[in-house]
C-alpha positions in Angstrom: -10.0 -17.0 21.6 -10.9 -13.4 22.2 -14.6 -12.8 22.9 -16.9 -12.5 19.9 -17.2 -8.7 20.1 -13.4 -8.4 20.2 -13.0 -10.9 17.3 -15.6 -9.0 15.3 -13.5 -5.8 15.6 -10.4 -7.2 13.8 -12.2 -7.6 10.5 -11.4 -4.5 8.5 -12.2 -3.2 5.0 -9.0 -4.8 3.4 -7.6 -7.2 5.9 -7.8 -8.7 9.4 -5.9 -6.8 12.0 -5.8 -6.3 15.8 -3.8 -6.2 19.1 -2.1 -9.4 20.3 -3.3 -11.2 22.3 -6.4 -9.2 23.4 -8.0 -9.1 19.9 -6.0 -11.7 18.0 -4.6 -15.0 19.1 -3.6 -18.4 17.7 -7.0 -19.9 18.0 -8.6 -17.1 16.0 -5.8 -17.5 13.4 -6.6 -21.2 13.1 -10.3 -20.4 12.6 -9.4 -17.8 10.0 -7.3 -20.4 8.1 -10.2 -22.9 8.1 -12.8 -20.3 7.1 -10.5 -19.0 4.4 -10.3 -22.4 2.8 -14.0 -22.9 3.0 -14.8 -19.5 1.5 -12.4 -20.1 -1.5 -13.1 -23.9 -1.7 -9.3 -23.9 -2.1 -7.1 -26.9 -2.7 -3.8 -25.0 -2.5 -2.6 -21.8 -0.9 0.6 -20.0 0.0 1.3 -18.7 3.5 4.0 -16.1 4.3 4.8 -14.1 7.5 6.6 -11.0 8.6 9.1 -10.5 11.3 6.8 -9.7 14.2 7.3 -11.8 17.4 3.8 -13.4 17.1 4.0 -14.1 13.4 5.6 -17.6 13.5 2.9 -18.9 15.9 0.1 -17.2 13.8 1.5 -18.7 10.6 1.5 -22.2 12.1 -2.0 -21.7 13.4 -3.2 -20.4 10.0 -1.5 -23.4 8.4 -3.3 -25.8 10.8 -6.6 -24.3 9.9 -6.0 -24.5 6.2 -4.8 -28.1 6.4 -7.9 -29.0 8.4 -9.8 -27.8 5.4 -7.9 -30.2 3.2 -5.6 -27.6 1.6 -2.0 -28.1 0.4 0.0 -25.3 2.0 3.1 -23.8 0.4 4.9 -22.2 3.3 7.2 -19.5 1.8 8.5 -18.4 5.3 9.4 -14.9 6.3 8.7 -12.7 3.3 7.3 -9.4 2.1 3.6 -9.3 1.5 4.1 -8.7 -2.2 6.0 -12.0 -2.4 2.8 -13.8 -1.4 1.0 -11.8 -4.1 3.6 -13.1 -6.5 3.6 -16.7 -5.3 -0.2 -17.3 -5.8 -0.4 -16.7 -9.5 3.2 -17.7 -10.3 2.6 -21.2 -8.8 -1.0 -21.3 -9.9 -2.4 -21.6 -6.4 -6.0 -21.0 -5.3 -5.1 -18.3 -2.7 -2.6 -16.9 -0.3 -2.4 -15.5 3.2 0.2 -13.1 4.7 0.7 -12.8 8.5 1.4 -9.1 9.0 0.1 -5.9 10.5 2.0 -3.9 7.8 2.9 -0.5 9.2 1.1 -0.8 12.6 3.0 -0.7 15.9 4.6 -3.8 17.4 1.7 -4.9 19.5 -0.5 -5.5 16.4 -0.6 -8.4 13.9 -3.1 -9.6 11.3 -3.7 -11.3 8.0 -3.9 -10.2 4.4 -5.8 -12.6 2.2 -6.0 -13.1 -1.6 -7.7 -15.5 -3.9 -6.6 -17.0 -7.2 -4.7 -14.5 -9.3 -3.8 -12.5 -6.1 -7.2 -10.8 -6.1 -7.7 -9.4 -2.6 -10.5 -10.4 -0.3 -12.2 -7.4 1.2 -15.0 -6.4 3.6 -17.4 -6.5 0.6 -16.4 -10.0 -0.6 -14.6 -12.6 1.5 -13.6 -10.9 4.7 -17.3 -10.3 5.4 -18.2 -14.0 5.1 -15.2 -15.1 7.1 -16.1 -12.6 9.8 -19.8 -13.8 9.9 -18.8 -17.5 10.1 -16.2 -17.0 12.9 -18.3 -14.6 15.0 -21.3 -17.0 14.7 -19.2 -20.0 15.8 -19.9 -21.9 12.6 -18.5 -25.4 12.4 -17.1 -26.7 9.1 -17.3 -30.3 7.8 -14.4 -32.6 8.3 -12.1 -33.1 5.3 -9.1 -35.2 4.6 -6.2 -33.4 6.1 -4.0 -31.4 3.8 -0.2 -31.1 3.8 2.5 -28.5 4.1 5.7 -27.9 2.1 8.3 -25.2 2.5 9.5 -23.4 -0.6 12.1 -20.7 -1.2 10.6 -18.3 -3.8 13.2 -15.5 -3.5 15.2 -16.4 -6.6 12.1 -16.5 -8.8 10.8 -13.3 -7.2 14.1 -11.4 -7.8 14.1 -12.4 -11.5 10.5 -11.3 -11.8 11.0 -7.9 -10.2 14.2 -7.1 -12.1 12.5 -8.0 -15.4 10.7 -4.6 -15.2 13.8 -2.6 -16.0 16.9 -2.6 -18.3 19.7 -3.1 -15.9 22.2 -2.1 -18.6 21.2 1.6 -18.4 21.5 2.0 -14.7 23.9 4.6 -13.4 25.9 4.4 -10.1 23.6 6.4 -7.9 24.2 6.7 -4.2 21.0 5.5 -2.6 20.1 5.5 1.1 17.6 2.7 2.0 15.6 2.5 5.2 13.9 -0.8 5.9 12.7 0.2 9.4 13.6 -3.3 10.7 10.8 -4.6 8.5 10.7 -7.2 5.8 12.3 -5.1 3.0 15.6 -5.6 4.8 15.5 -9.3 4.2 14.7 -8.9 0.5 16.2 -5.7 -0.9 19.9 -7.0 -0.8 18.9 -9.8 -3.2 17.1 -7.3 -5.5 19.9 -4.7 -5.6 22.9 -7.0 -5.5 25.3 -6.6 -8.5 23.5 -3.5 -9.7 25.7 -0.4 -9.9 24.2 1.5 -7.0 26.2 2.5 -3.9 23.8 1.4 -1.2 23.7 2.9 2.3 21.5 0.5 4.3 19.6 1.6 7.4 17.8 -0.8 9.8 18.0 -3.8 7.5 17.8 -6.3 10.3 14.2 -7.6 10.6 13.1 -7.0 14.1 9.4 -7.0 15.1 10.1 -4.7 18.1 11.0 -1.9 15.7 13.9 -0.6 17.9 14.7 2.4 15.7 11.3 3.8 14.5 7.9 2.5 13.5 7.7 1.2 9.9 5.3 3.8 8.6 7.1 6.3 6.4 3.9 8.4 6.0 4.4 9.7 9.5 6.9 12.5 9.4 8.9 11.5 12.5 9.6 8.0 11.0 11.4 9.5 8.0 13.5 12.0 9.9 16.4 9.6 10.1 16.5 8.8 6.4 16.2 12.5 5.4 19.2 13.3 7.6 21.2 10.4 6.2 20.4 11.4 2.6 21.7 14.9 3.2 24.7 13.7 5.2 25.7 11.2 2.5 25.0 13.7 -0.3 22.9 10.8 -1.7 21.0 10.9 -5.0 17.9 9.3 -3.5 16.4 7.8 -0.4 14.0 4.9 -0.4 11.9 3.9 2.7 9.6 0.8 3.0 6.8 0.0 5.3 6.8 -3.0 7.7 5.7 -5.7 5.2 7.6 -4.2 2.3 4.7 -3.8 -0.1 4.9 0.0 -0.2 7.9 2.2 -0.9 8.4 6.0 -0.4 11.0 8.3 -1.7 13.2 11.2 -0.5 14.8 13.3 -3.2 18.4 14.5 -3.3 17.5 17.7 -1.5 16.0 15.8 1.5 12.4 16.3 0.6 9.7 13.7 1.0 8.0 12.9 -2.3 4.2 12.6 -2.3 2.8 9.4 -3.7 0.8 11.1 -6.4 4.0 12.7 -7.8 5.6 9.3 -7.8 2.6 8.0 -9.7 3.1 10.7 -12.3 6.8 9.7 -12.7 6.0 6.0 -12.9 3.3 6.8 -15.4 6.0 8.5 -17.5 8.3 5.5 -17.1 5.7 3.2 -18.5 4.6 5.5 -21.3 8.3 5.5 -22.4 8.1 1.7 -22.6 4.5 1.3 -23.8 3.2 4.5 -25.6 -0.5 5.0 -25.3 -0.9 2.9 -22.2 -3.7 3.2 -19.7 -2.7 4.5 -16.2 -5.0 4.4 -13.1 -4.9 6.9 -10.2 -7.0 7.4 -7.1 -9.6 10.1 -6.4 -7.2 11.9 -4.0 -4.4 12.4 -6.5 -2.8 15.5 -7.7 -3.8 16.8 -11.2 -0.1 16.1 -11.9 -0.9 12.5 -12.7 -3.7 13.1 -15.2 -1.8 16.0 -16.9 1.5 14.1 -17.1 -0.1 10.9 -18.5 -2.2 12.8 -21.1 0.6 15.1 -22.1 2.7 11.9 -23.0 -0.2 10.4 -25.0 -1.5 8.0 -22.3 -5.0 7.4 -21.0 -5.5 8.4 -17.4 -8.4 7.0 -15.4 -9.6 8.0 -11.9 -10.6 5.2 -9.6 -11.9 4.5 -6.0 -9.3 4.2 -3.3 -8.4 0.6 -2.2 -6.4 -2.3 -3.7 -9.5 -4.4 -4.3 -11.0 -1.7 -6.5 -7.8 -0.7 -8.2 -6.9 -4.3 -9.2 -10.4 -5.0 -10.5 -10.4 -1.9 -12.7 -6.9 -2.5 -13.9 -8.0 -5.9 -15.2 -11.1 -4.4 -16.8 -9.1 -1.7 -18.6 -5.9 -3.7 -19.1 -4.1 -0.8 -17.4 -0.3 -1.2 -17.4 0.1 0.6 -14.1 -1.9 2.1 -11.2 -0.9 4.3 -8.3 -2.3 5.5 -5.0 -1.1 8.4 -2.9 -0.6 6.0 0.0 2.4 4.4 -1.7 0.6 1.4 -3.2 1.7 0.9 -6.8 0.2 -1.8 -9.1 1.6 -3.4 -12.2 -0.1 -5.4 -15.0 2.9 -7.6 -15.5 2.9 -8.2 -11.7 -0.5 -10.0 -12.0 -2.1 -6.6 -11.4 -0.9 -6.7 -7.8 1.0 -4.0 -5.8 4.7 -4.3 -5.1 7.3 -2.3 -3.1 10.5 -3.1 -5.0 9.4 -2.5 -8.6 8.8 1.3 -8.1 12.2 1.7 -6.6 13.9 0.1 -9.6 11.7 2.0 -12.1 12.5 5.4 -10.5 16.2 4.6 -10.6 15.9 3.5 -14.2 14.0 6.7 -15.1 16.7 8.8 -13.4 19.4 6.9 -15.4 17.6 7.3 -18.7 16.9 11.0 -18.2 20.3 11.8 -16.7 18.5 13.8 -14.0 18.3 13.8 -10.3 15.0 13.0 -8.6 14.6 16.7 -7.6 15.1 17.7 -11.3 12.5 15.2 -12.4 10.1 16.6 -9.8 10.8 20.3 -10.4 8.1 20.8 -13.0 5.5 19.2 -10.7 6.5 21.0 -7.5 6.5 24.3 -9.4 2.9 23.8 -10.7 1.0 21.7 -8.3 0.6 22.6 -4.6 -0.9 19.8 -2.4 -1.8 19.6 1.2 -1.1 16.0 1.9 -3.8 14.1 3.8 -5.3 15.9 6.7 -7.5 13.9 9.2 -10.3 15.5 11.2 -12.2 13.6 13.9 -15.8 14.2 13.3 -18.9 13.3 15.4 -21.4 13.2 12.5 -19.6 12.4 9.2 -22.8 12.3 6.9 -23.8 15.8 8.2 -20.4 17.2 7.4 -20.4 15.7 3.9 -23.8 17.2 3.3 -22.5 20.6 4.6 -19.5 20.5 2.3 -21.7 19.5 -0.7 -24.0 22.5 0.0 -21.2 25.0 0.6 -19.4 24.0 -2.7 -22.4 23.3 -4.8 -21.1 25.6 -7.5 -18.1 23.3 -8.2 -18.1 20.1 -10.2 -19.1 17.4 -7.8 -18.3 13.7 -7.9 -19.3 11.0 -5.4 -17.1 8.2 -6.9 -15.4 7.9 -3.5 -16.4 10.3 -0.7 -17.0 13.8 -2.0 -14.8 15.4 -4.7 -15.2 19.0 -5.8 -13.4 20.6 -8.7 -12.9 24.2 -9.6 -10.7 25.6 -12.5 -7.8 26.4 -10.1 -8.2 24.0 -7.2 -10.0 20.9 -6.1 -10.4 18.6 -3.1 -11.6 15.2 -2.0 -13.0 14.3 1.4 -13.4 10.6 2.3 -14.7 9.0 5.5 -12.5 6.5 7.2 -13.6 2.8 7.0 -12.9 2.2 10.7 -13.0 5.5 12.6 -15.1 8.7 12.8 -12.6 10.5 10.6 -12.8 12.6 7.5 -9.7 12.6 5.3 -9.0 15.8 3.3 -6.7 16.0 0.2 -6.7 19.4 -1.5 -4.7 20.9 -4.3 -4.4 24.3 -6.0 -2.3 25.7 -8.9 -1.1 28.6 -6.7 0.6 28.0 -3.3 -1.2 30.9 -1.6 -4.6 29.6 -2.8 -3.8 26.1 -1.6 -3.2 27.4 1.9 -6.2 29.7 1.8 -8.6 27.0 0.5 -7.1 24.4 2.9 -8.0 26.6 5.9 -11.4 27.4 4.4 -12.4 23.8 3.8 -11.1 22.7 7.2 -13.3 25.4 8.9 -16.3 23.9 7.2 -15.3 20.4 8.2 -14.5 21.2 11.7 -17.6 23.0 12.8 -18.7 21.2 16.0 -15.7 18.9 15.7 -14.4 16.6 18.5 -10.7 17.1 17.7 -8.4 16.8 14.7 -5.1 15.4 13.8 -2.8 16.2 10.9 -1.0 13.3 9.2 1.5 13.1 6.4 2.9 16.0 4.5 
């Protein structure tokens, strides 16, 4: 097992993740499985895994730890993360664990953990306790050994995901799909089979070495291939998934990447067509396009903290039909309030079919009115000092500290949030005029980057 200091570092805000084998090995996986059962006092859990080379061994070790705690393990094999989220409430289990490092490079692996109802464990509740127990070397009481059963949940999952749309209205769009050798490639064919789309599949063979490009579509270089293919095929749409398939991203028919907040606005419209007056959640970083679109269509738009644990909790409290984050996580009430990477793809294709418009046509009113920077990271030595400096500099704006620092003016606004794991500040800024967006972006970055160490621009 890695040393205690190394083991301590793998426990993140929303999951457990690290480099194999330096930070994460099978012994640590077994201990996580045992502590997970102890924390939940669980009798039954589901375990799934992605296609990384180390995932089968980690899944076995996790299962061993869970069975040592007396749990009955439903092994659902190689799946997407959202299939674990589905399996837990669908089969009325006490919890679930997914072996994955999501979009991280091939040398990483980790675990995403949920409790009953697919509610995520986090650094505030669950992961914190598991970390403390493992780092301290706590021993757990002996229990009668549990058992393991394998179960194929794909047919149930496909029926569930497709229940979100009316398949009879779908038109024969040409769609390029990039699975990045991740788990979406093993699941998407079952989802989209016998639907009228002409599919152009890219990198659908699951391969944990990621031979074509890393499975993180938020990085521009990783979506270059799908953009080129959409244009070459004269396709109506491009869809790209991350490594564990719980997030999807879109390229429009003109080869342009679509920001997650614009997709949130379109999905909000899709749900308000189905359920007028519904409540829609969006995160503090999002474009005004979301709130304006939802309220224009008679819905109720609520801003929330970033992060799936917070979004899922608030959605339950408000009975929200849908929630979206700019990071590509989309949550659905009828999906047990969990996020899913296939449902958004189907809903966007259904909306295009119903409206008789291309994705670029659906987006045109948003692109013409809302000018956003995308997320810009700055590496900062003293994050609290920079936040205080920003608050002082923009004290004449409307200030919120719901999550980081948000400042609103009549024609522009921004949010700055510190990273949970690194000395970074993440800026998202928007204006109603393109020139002002560019001017305010540079202005705010100058304030942030006084005495900076370095900076890095991510996502566009």
